[in-house]
C-alpha positions as CSV (number, residue, x, y, z in Angstrom):
1,M,0.0,0.0,0.0
2,S,1.2,3.5,-0.8
3,T,2.6,5.8,1.9
4,P,-0.1,7.9,3.7
5,Q,-0.4,11.5,2.7
6,I,-1.3,14.1,5.2
7,V,-3.6,17.0,4.2
8,W,-3.0,19.9,6.6
9,L,-6.1,22.1,6.7
10,R,-6.4,25.7,7.8
11,R,-8.7,28.1,5.9
12,D,-9.5,25.5,3.2
13,L,-12.3,23.4,4.7
14,R,-13.8,21.9,1.6
15,L,-13.5,18.8,-0.6
16,A,-14.5,20.1,-4.0
17,D,-11.9,22.2,-6.0
18,Q,-9.4,21.6,-3.2
19,P,-5.9,21.0,-4.8
20,A,-4.3,19.7,-1.6
21,F,-6.9,16.9,-1.3
22,L,-6.7,16.2,-5.0
23,A,-2.9,15.8,-5.0
24,A,-2.8,13.8,-1.9
25,A,-5.5,11.4,-3.1
26,Q,-3.5,10.7,-6.3
27,A,-0.4,9.8,-4.2
28,G,-1.8,7.5,-1.6
29,P,-4.1,7.1,1.4
30,V,-5.2,10.4,2.9
31,V,-5.0,11.5,6.5
32,P,-6.8,14.9,6.8
33,V,-5.8,16.9,9.8
34,Y,-6.8,20.2,11.3
35,V,-4.4,21.6,13.9
36,L,-5.9,24.1,16.4
37,D,-2.7,26.3,16.7
38,D,-3.2,29.3,19.0
39,E,0.5,29.7,19.6
40,T,1.8,30.3,16.0
41,P,-0.4,33.3,15.3
42,K,0.6,34.9,18.7
43,H,-1.5,38.0,18.7
44,R,-3.8,36.8,16.0
45,K,-5.6,34.0,17.8
46,M,-9.1,33.7,16.3
47,G,-11.9,35.7,17.9
48,G,-15.0,34.3,19.4
49,A,-17.2,34.6,16.3
50,S,-14.6,32.9,14.1
51,R,-14.2,30.1,16.6
52,W,-17.9,29.5,16.6
53,W,-17.8,29.2,12.8
54,L,-14.8,27.0,12.9
55,H,-16.5,24.5,15.2
56,H,-19.4,24.0,12.9
57,S,-17.3,24.1,9.7
58,L,-15.0,21.3,11.1
59,A,-18.1,19.3,12.1
60,S,-19.5,19.7,8.6
61,L,-16.3,18.7,6.9
62,D,-15.9,15.6,9.2
63,A,-19.4,14.5,8.3
64,D,-18.7,14.9,4.6
65,L,-15.4,12.9,4.9
66,R,-17.1,10.1,6.8
67,N,-19.7,9.8,4.0
68,M,-16.7,9.1,1.8
69,G,-15.2,6.5,4.1
70,S,-12.7,9.0,5.6
71,R,-12.6,11.2,8.7
72,L,-11.0,14.4,10.0
73,I,-8.2,14.1,12.6
74,L,-8.1,16.9,15.1
75,R,-4.9,17.9,17.0
76,R,-4.0,20.9,19.1
77,G,-0.6,22.6,19.5
78,K,2.1,24.2,17.4
79,C,1.9,23.0,13.8
80,E,5.6,22.6,13.5
81,E,5.5,20.1,16.4
82,V,2.1,18.4,15.9
83,L,2.6,17.6,12.2
84,P,5.9,15.8,12.5
85,A,4.6,13.8,15.4
86,L,1.5,12.8,13.4
87,A,3.6,11.9,10.4
88,A,5.7,9.6,12.6
89,E,2.5,7.9,13.9
90,C,1.2,7.4,10.3
91,G,4.4,6.5,8.7
92,A,4.0,9.6,6.4
93,R,6.6,11.9,5.0
94,S,4.5,14.0,2.7
95,V,2.2,16.9,3.7
96,H,-0.1,18.7,1.3
97,A,-1.5,22.1,2.2
98,M,-2.9,25.2,0.6
99,H,-0.7,28.3,0.2
100,H,-1.7,31.1,2.7
101,V,-0.6,34.7,2.8
102,E,-0.9,35.4,6.5
103,P,2.6,36.0,7.9
104,W,2.3,33.5,10.7
105,W,1.2,30.7,8.3
106,R,4.1,31.6,6.0
107,N,6.4,31.2,9.0
108,A,4.7,27.9,9.9
109,D,5.2,26.6,6.3
110,R,8.9,27.2,6.5
111,A,9.1,25.4,9.9
112,V,7.1,22.4,8.8
113,G,9.0,22.2,5.5
114,N,12.2,21.9,7.5
115,T,11.2,18.5,8.8
116,L,8.6,17.1,6.3
117,D,8.1,17.1,2.6
118,L,5.6,19.9,2.4
119,T,3.9,20.7,-0.9
120,L,1.8,23.9,-1.1
121,H,-1.0,24.3,-3.5
122,H,-2.8,27.4,-4.7
123,G,-6.6,27.8,-4.7
124,L,-7.6,30.2,-2.0
125,Y,-7.6,33.1,-4.5
126,L,-8.4,33.7,-8.1
127,A,-4.7,33.7,-9.0
128,P,-1.7,32.5,-7.0
129,S,-0.4,35.1,-4.6
130,G,2.5,37.0,-6.0
131,S,1.7,36.1,-9.6
132,V,-0.1,39.3,-10.7
133,L,2.7,41.5,-11.7
134,S,3.3,44.7,-13.6
135,G,5.0,44.8,-17.0
136,G,8.2,45.4,-15.1
137,G,7.8,42.3,-13.0
138,T,6.9,44.0,-9.8
139,P,3.8,43.5,-7.6
140,F,1.1,46.1,-7.7
141,K,0.2,48.5,-4.9
142,I,-2.8,50.2,-6.5
143,Y,-6.0,48.2,-6.9
144,T,-7.2,49.4,-10.4
145,P,-4.1,48.3,-12.4
146,F,-3.9,45.2,-10.2
147,W,-7.5,44.3,-11.2
148,R,-6.8,44.9,-14.9
149,A,-3.8,42.7,-14.8
150,L,-5.7,40.0,-12.9
151,L,-8.4,40.1,-15.5
152,Q,-5.8,39.0,-18.1
153,Q,-5.6,35.7,-16.2
154,M,-9.3,35.2,-16.0
155,P,-11.5,33.3,-16.0
156,P,-10.0,30.9,-13.5
157,P,-9.9,27.2,-14.5
158,P,-13.2,25.4,-14.1
159,P,-13.5,24.1,-10.6
160,L,-12.8,20.4,-10.0
161,G,-15.0,17.9,-8.1
162,A,-14.2,16.2,-4.8
163,P,-11.6,13.4,-5.1
164,R,-12.0,9.8,-4.1
165,L,-10.2,9.2,-0.9
166,T,-8.5,6.1,0.3
167,A,-8.3,5.5,4.0
168,P,-5.0,4.5,5.8
169,Q,-4.7,1.0,7.2
170,Q,-5.0,2.5,10.7
171,W,-6.4,5.9,11.8
172,P,-4.4,7.9,14.3
173,E,-6.0,9.2,17.4
174,S,-8.0,12.4,17.2
175,D,-9.1,15.0,19.7
176,K,-12.8,15.5,20.3
177,L,-14.1,18.7,18.7
178,E,-16.3,19.4,21.8
179,D,-13.2,19.3,24.0
180,W,-11.8,22.3,22.2
181,Q,-14.6,24.5,23.6
182,L,-14.8,26.7,20.5
183,L,-18.5,27.4,21.3
184,P,-19.7,29.9,23.9
185,S,-21.1,28.4,27.1
186,R,-22.3,31.0,29.6
187,P,-23.6,33.4,28.4
188,D,-24.5,31.8,25.1
189,W,-24.2,34.8,22.8
190,A,-24.3,32.8,19.5
191,G,-28.1,32.6,19.0
192,G,-28.0,35.3,16.2
193,L,-25.1,33.5,14.5
194,R,-27.1,30.2,14.5
195,A,-30.1,31.9,13.0
196,E,-28.1,33.6,10.3
197,W,-25.5,31.1,9.1
198,T,-25.0,27.5,8.0
199,P,-21.2,26.9,8.1
200,G,-19.7,24.2,5.9
201,E,-19.3,23.4,2.3
202,G,-23.0,22.6,1.8
203,G,-24.0,25.9,3.3
204,A,-21.5,27.7,1.0
205,I,-23.0,26.1,-2.1
206,D,-26.5,26.9,-1.0
207,R,-25.5,30.5,-0.4
208,L,-23.9,30.7,-3.9
209,N,-26.9,29.2,-5.6
210,D,-29.2,31.7,-3.8
211,F,-27.1,34.7,-4.8
212,A,-26.5,33.6,-8.4
213,G,-30.1,34.5,-9.3
214,R,-29.5,38.0,-7.9
215,A,-25.9,38.5,-9.0
216,A,-26.8,40.8,-11.9
217,Q,-28.5,43.2,-9.5
218,Y,-25.5,43.4,-7.2
219,E,-24.2,46.7,-8.6
220,E,-27.4,48.6,-8.0
221,R,-28.3,47.0,-4.7
222,R,-25.0,46.4,-2.9
223,N,-25.0,49.7,-1.1
224,L,-28.6,49.4,0.3
225,P,-28.4,47.8,3.7
226,T,-32.2,47.4,4.0
227,I,-32.4,44.8,1.2
228,E,-30.6,41.6,0.5
229,G,-28.3,42.9,-2.2
230,T,-24.9,41.3,-1.3
231,S,-23.8,37.7,-1.5
232,R,-22.9,37.0,2.1
233,L,-20.3,34.6,0.8
234,S,-17.5,36.2,2.7
235,P,-17.3,33.9,5.7
236,H,-17.5,30.8,3.4
237,L,-14.7,32.2,1.3
238,H,-12.6,33.0,4.3
239,F,-12.8,29.5,5.7
240,G,-12.3,28.0,2.3
241,E,-15.6,26.2,2.2
242,I,-16.0,27.4,-1.4
243,S,-13.3,28.4,-3.8
244,P,-13.3,31.8,-5.6
245,A,-13.2,29.8,-8.9
246,Q,-16.5,28.2,-7.9
247,V,-17.9,31.6,-7.1
248,W,-16.7,33.1,-10.4
249,H,-18.1,30.3,-12.5
250,G,-21.2,30.1,-10.4
251,V,-22.3,33.6,-11.3
252,A,-20.8,33.8,-14.8
253,D,-23.9,32.7,-16.5
254,A,-26.2,35.1,-14.7
255,A,-28.4,37.2,-17.0
256,G,-27.0,40.7,-17.0
257,S,-23.6,42.1,-16.0
258,V,-21.9,40.6,-12.9
259,S,-18.6,42.6,-13.5
260,K,-19.0,44.7,-10.3
261,F,-19.4,41.6,-8.1
262,L,-16.4,39.9,-9.8
263,C,-14.5,43.1,-9.1
264,E,-15.2,42.7,-5.4
265,V,-14.1,39.1,-5.5
266,G,-10.9,40.4,-7.1
267,W,-10.5,42.7,-4.0
268,R,-9.8,39.6,-2.0
269,D,-6.8,38.9,-4.3
270,Y,-5.7,42.5,-4.1
271,A,-5.7,42.4,-0.3
272,A,-3.7,39.2,-0.3
273,N,-1.3,40.8,-2.7
274,I,-0.8,43.7,-0.3
275,V,-0.2,41.5,2.8
276,H,2.1,39.3,0.7
277,Q,4.3,42.4,0.2
278,F,3.8,44.0,3.7
279,P,3.2,41.2,6.2
280,D,2.7,43.6,9.2
281,Y,0.0,45.5,7.4
282,G,-2.5,44.7,10.1
283,A,-0.3,46.3,12.8
284,R,1.5,49.2,11.2
285,S,0.3,52.1,9.0
286,Y,1.8,52.0,5.6
287,K,2.3,55.8,5.5
288,A,5.0,56.5,8.1
289,E,3.5,60.0,8.9
290,F,0.6,58.3,10.6
291,D,3.0,57.0,13.3
292,S,2.7,60.5,14.8
293,F,-1.0,60.9,14.3
294,P,-2.5,62.4,17.5
295,W,-5.1,59.6,18.3
296,R,-7.3,60.3,21.3
297,E,-6.5,58.2,24.4
298,G,-7.7,58.2,28.0
299,L,-11.0,57.6,29.8
300,Q,-13.2,59.6,27.5
301,A,-11.8,58.0,24.4
302,E,-12.3,54.6,26.0
303,A,-15.9,55.5,26.8
304,D,-16.4,56.6,23.2
305,F,-14.9,53.3,21.9
306,A,-17.2,51.3,24.1
307,A,-20.2,53.3,22.9
308,W,-19.2,52.6,19.3
309,A,-18.6,48.9,19.9
310,M,-22.0,48.5,21.6
311,G,-24.0,50.6,19.1
312,R,-24.7,53.6,21.4
313,T,-23.2,56.5,19.5
314,G,-26.4,58.4,18.8
315,Y,-25.9,57.9,15.0
316,P,-28.5,55.4,14.0
317,I,-26.7,54.0,10.9
318,V,-23.5,53.4,12.9
319,D,-25.4,51.9,15.8
320,A,-27.4,49.6,13.5
321,G,-24.3,48.3,12.0
322,M,-22.5,47.7,15.2
323,R,-25.5,45.9,16.7
324,Q,-25.9,43.8,13.6
325,L,-22.2,42.8,14.0
326,W,-22.6,41.9,17.6
327,V,-25.7,39.7,17.0
328,T,-24.8,38.1,13.6
329,G,-21.0,38.3,13.4
330,W,-21.4,40.2,10.1
331,M,-22.1,43.8,8.9
332,H,-23.2,45.2,5.6
333,N,-20.2,46.4,3.6
334,R,-21.4,50.0,3.1
335,V,-22.2,50.2,6.8
336,R,-18.7,48.8,7.6
337,M,-17.2,51.8,5.8
338,I,-19.5,54.3,7.6
339,A,-18.8,52.7,11.1
340,A,-15.0,52.5,10.4
341,S,-14.9,56.1,9.2
342,F,-16.8,57.3,12.3
343,L,-14.4,55.6,14.7
344,I,-11.3,56.9,13.0
345,K,-12.4,60.4,12.1
346,H,-15.3,61.5,14.3
347,L,-13.9,59.8,17.4
348,L,-10.1,60.0,16.5
349,I,-9.5,56.5,17.8
350,D,-6.6,54.5,16.3
351,W,-7.7,52.4,13.3
352,R,-6.0,49.4,14.9
353,R,-8.5,49.4,17.7
354,G,-11.3,49.0,15.2
355,E,-9.5,46.5,13.2
356,Q,-9.0,44.4,16.3
357,W,-12.7,44.7,17.3
358,F,-13.7,43.4,13.9
359,W,-11.1,40.6,14.1
360,D,-12.7,39.5,17.4
361,T,-16.4,39.8,16.3
362,L,-16.6,39.0,12.6
363,V,-17.3,35.5,11.3
364,D,-15.4,36.6,8.1
365,A,-12.5,38.1,10.0
366,D,-9.8,37.9,7.4
367,Y,-6.4,39.3,8.2
368,A,-5.6,40.7,4.7
369,Q,-9.0,42.2,3.9
370,N,-9.6,43.5,7.5
371,A,-6.2,45.3,7.5
372,V,-6.5,46.7,3.9
373,N,-10.0,47.9,4.5
374,W,-9.2,49.6,7.8
375,Q,-6.1,51.3,6.4
376,W,-8.2,52.4,3.4
377,S,-10.7,54.1,5.8
378,A,-7.9,55.7,7.8
379,G,-6.1,57.1,4.8
380,S,-2.9,55.4,6.1
381,G,-2.8,52.6,3.5
382,V,-0.9,52.1,0.3
383,D,-4.0,52.7,-1.8
384,A,-6.4,54.5,0.5
385,N,-9.2,57.0,0.8
386,M,-7.9,60.4,1.6
387,F,-8.2,61.1,5.4
388,V,-9.8,64.5,4.7
389,R,-12.7,62.8,2.9
390,I,-14.9,62.3,6.0
391,M,-18.1,60.3,5.6
392,A,-21.2,62.1,7.0
393,P,-23.2,59.3,8.7
394,L,-26.5,61.0,8.6
395,S,-26.4,61.8,4.9
396,Q,-25.0,58.4,4.1
397,S,-28.0,56.8,5.9
398,D,-30.5,58.9,4.0
399,K,-28.7,58.4,0.6
400,F,-28.6,54.7,0.9
401,D,-32.2,54.4,2.2
402,A,-31.2,52.7,5.5
403,A,-34.5,53.4,7.3
404,G,-35.6,49.7,7.3
405,Y,-32.2,48.6,8.4
406,I,-32.2,50.9,11.3
407,R,-35.7,49.8,12.4
408,Q,-34.5,46.2,12.4
409,W,-31.3,46.8,14.5
410,V,-32.2,49.9,16.5
411,P,-35.8,48.9,17.5
412,E,-36.2,51.8,19.9
413,L,-36.4,54.0,16.8
414,A,-38.8,51.8,14.9
415,D,-41.8,54.2,15.3
416,L,-40.0,57.1,13.7
417,G,-40.8,58.1,10.2
418,D,-38.4,57.8,7.3
419,G,-37.6,61.5,7.5
420,D,-36.7,61.4,11.2
421,I,-35.1,58.0,11.8
422,H,-31.7,58.9,10.3
423,D,-31.2,61.7,12.8
424,P,-33.6,61.5,15.8
425,E,-32.4,64.7,17.6
426,G,-34.3,66.8,20.0
427,L,-37.9,65.9,20.8
428,L,-37.9,63.1,18.2
429,R,-35.3,61.1,20.1
430,P,-36.8,58.4,22.3
431,A,-35.6,58.5,25.9
432,D,-33.9,55.1,25.7
433,Y,-31.8,56.2,22.7
434,P,-28.5,58.1,23.4
435,A,-27.7,61.6,22.2
436,K,-24.8,61.9,19.8
437,I,-21.5,61.4,21.5
438,V,-20.0,64.0,19.2
439,G,-21.6,66.4,16.7
440,H,-20.8,65.8,13.1
441,Q,-19.4,69.3,12.4
442,E,-17.5,69.1,15.7
443,G,-16.1,65.7,14.9
444,R,-15.1,66.8,11.4
445,A,-13.3,69.9,12.5
446,R,-11.5,68.0,15.2
447,A,-10.4,65.3,12.7
448,L,-9.1,67.9,10.2
449,A,-7.2,69.7,13.0
450,A,-5.6,66.4,14.0
451,Y,-4.6,65.7,10.4
452,E,-3.0,69.1,10.1
453,A,-1.1,68.6,13.4
454,M,0.3,65.3,12.0
455,K,1.6,67.0,8.9
456,A,3.1,70.0,10.9
């Protein structure tokens, strides 16, 4: 019998269009393993929402594997220590895994490759990371030329089906998923997540099929938080329950144009491209001048941050978004931009505080996208919105018709009319809804003064 092949899983929890599984299956019996490694990422341990998703995604994958006569092995510890030990138990030398761009996984790849025959496969993005280059052979920093160059490699190859897996003669021991305690106990805050999401490869395919019928309407509806205009595929893509090639081909035959949606899928590749070049992008501003930005600190700043995090700022569109995040682990993309801009510019709180909050609370908490999006909002990134362009939450709420969205997530305002609900000041504001923690003009003026102080 051929030598067992280990498939090391991370953010690639699927069987279809999964090159690591396909290559391993062609070489011998397959031992799939997920290592819960909270040591290698150091300060990037998964947040609570992501751990909830991970639990259910692993359970789903294990069920799918068992239907094929296989199973998922669970181990806990540092990957560079766990995988060699598992290989010794199985009599394996070869490990197949997907290529990841997060700096801690790149470090882990090098460490594992020092002791085992590690083969990395691409498939988490539309194109292999580092392969989209300018005519001079250098990686792009600006999104638009990156996207044009990426389009030259599109469409991606048609997605492949799940492989036939051969089981090893003897299965190694596995941890019990329940023992990892990835789910909340007391209090059980995951009710909203359970109601909203179905983690796993099957849930991802269902979500894609649902969106494919609406994909041509994406451009006109994506900024309207009250209606279901987005795909909600982001957590499934993040955990690799579906490949971007499956998404691309899944919407390609939609009646009408899907170019804007595909452009957003390409943003994932762009973010990975940035982190591939600048691994500490989630911790350090790309523009060095922001190292001296006068961010607010102290008790009042902490109180303002807490009000933002809990959806108690007095700005209904911001509060609706933050409450949606807290309940469901997800926030509408337009509202993410408004909420991020508000924290950075109206409250003058360091973008890294917001990035970390999203990391802890999002089910789609992706290092590359989270870092790139927050630095875009802050104006500190390589290809970013100008800091002096300050979103006005009240007018944004009205412009994108967020009344229904606010009624859903800020129920104390539900009785207000469409003309009042975006800005319930004065007598219109219910007693149980807070006043604005900072006026828009006051916050804008303070932000511009801080920016000028940084440049001085």
